[in-house]
N, C-alpha and C positions, 0 to 999 in steps of 0.2 A: 755219218753222214756216206752215200754211195755215190762214185764218179766212174761212166764211165769213158773209154781208149776206145777209139777205132780202132784195128788192128787190124790183121794177114792171118785168115787161116795157121798157115804156118807159120805164123811166130811163132818161138821156141815156149811162151808166155803162154798166148791161146793149146799150141798143142797140147802140154799138160795139161791143163785144164778139159782140156777135151780126151784124151789119154784116164783124168780119173775118173771121171762124167762115164767112161767107156767100161771098163773096172768093175764104179760101180753097178753100171747096168747090169756086166757079166756073173759077177753075184750074187747080182737080189732081183736075175728073169723066170718069172716062173717056170718052174722046170717043165713044167705041163705041155707052155708055149711049144719047149725047145732049146738051141739053141739063142741067147743073143744073138746075135750078127751087125760091130758095123761097122758103118760106113760116113770113114770122114767126106766130109764135108771138101768142093770142087773152089776152090779157091775165087776163082772167074763168077762165083754166082754171088760175092758177099763185095761186091764194089758195089759202089753207089753210080746211077741208081738201079743197077738191080738185083739192089742189098747191101745189106751192113754184120761185121761180126764187132762185134763187144767186145772185153775184155774190164768184167766190173774188180774194185777198189772200193773199201772202204775202211777208213784212219789207214795208210795210205799201203792194203797189206790187201795182195793180189785173192780175190774172196771166190769168180766164180768169174763168164761167161756166157752170151748168146749171142742166137746171133733170127734173122730177115732177114727172108730171100723171093723176088719178083716167082710166081710162076705168073702173072699174064696182071693187064696193065691198072688192075684196079686187087687185085687179090694178091697180098706176099706171106709168107709161115714160117710162125714163127721156129727154129732151129737149135738146139743144143745148149737150151734154157738149163743154165746149173748156177747151184751153188753149193760153196763146201761146205760140208756136215759141220765144225767148227760153225761159222756165221750163219745159217741156220733159225728163226723162230723170230729176227729182226726186220722182219721184211723185206726184205733183198730182193728173193723171188717178184716178190710184186712188182718191186721196182723197177728188175729188171723189165720184166715185160712191160710196162709202160713207157720204159722207156721207146724198145722195139717196137711196137706199136705204133709210139712220133715218133720213130725213123720211117715204117712205112708209109706213112700218115705222109709226112714231106718228099717221100718219092710219087703221090697217084693213090694209093691204098684205099682202097671204101671199105677194104673187110680185111681181117689176119685167120690165118689157117690157123691149125697146129693139126696132130696128131700124135697121142699116148696111149699109157698101156694100165688100165687098171690096177696095175699092181704100184705106180707111185701115188695112191691115194689121195698124196699133198697137194701133187702137184696136179690133182684134179679134181680137187676142191681149190686151189688156187685160181683157177683158170675158169671154170663154173660161178662162185665168187664175186671172177672182176669184168663176167655178164660175156664166155662162153655156151657157148648151147653144142650139148649130141647134134651129128651132122650125117651123110651115109662114108663112107667111104670116096678118099677120094688123088687116094696116090696107095698103093702095093707092098708097102711097109708090110715087112713079115715080124713086126719086132710091136705094131700097135696093135691096140685093144679097141680104142679112142680116138676118133676125129670130130674140130668141133673147128670149128670157126664162131666170130665175132665184131658183126657192125659199126667199122668206122665212123664216130661221129663226126665233119668237120673242127678242125682245130679250134679248141676258141670250145666246143659246143659240148 
């Protein structure tokens, strides 16, 4: 069962997970789009109530991470959702996403947004299967090809 630990994005464990994520993206980024441009998160954007960064553990082992940050008082953005290859296929990505949405809701979010790349087919499928739909770009992320939004029902809804 997944457990979540709130941490600073500069924590060594979080930093290692982010480096793994960025290395994976650089290695798998579609060459037609150019080069993957990693962007480490600003620590101040992931401090409650403006956001949170989580390290994910499964059976006592660190296996992933993810964050959510405020873009406005009611719109929060999911960032850097990552599950290591050895832990995939067990529903952990969905668990992390749901936890991040719950944290955003607790901060006052009524919607979450995210950007992704079409080459991340499993991620796109996860987002669509959990209620995200495509929207117009809301940022200028050079790595993104798709932007998505989900309306968050009130707690318990």
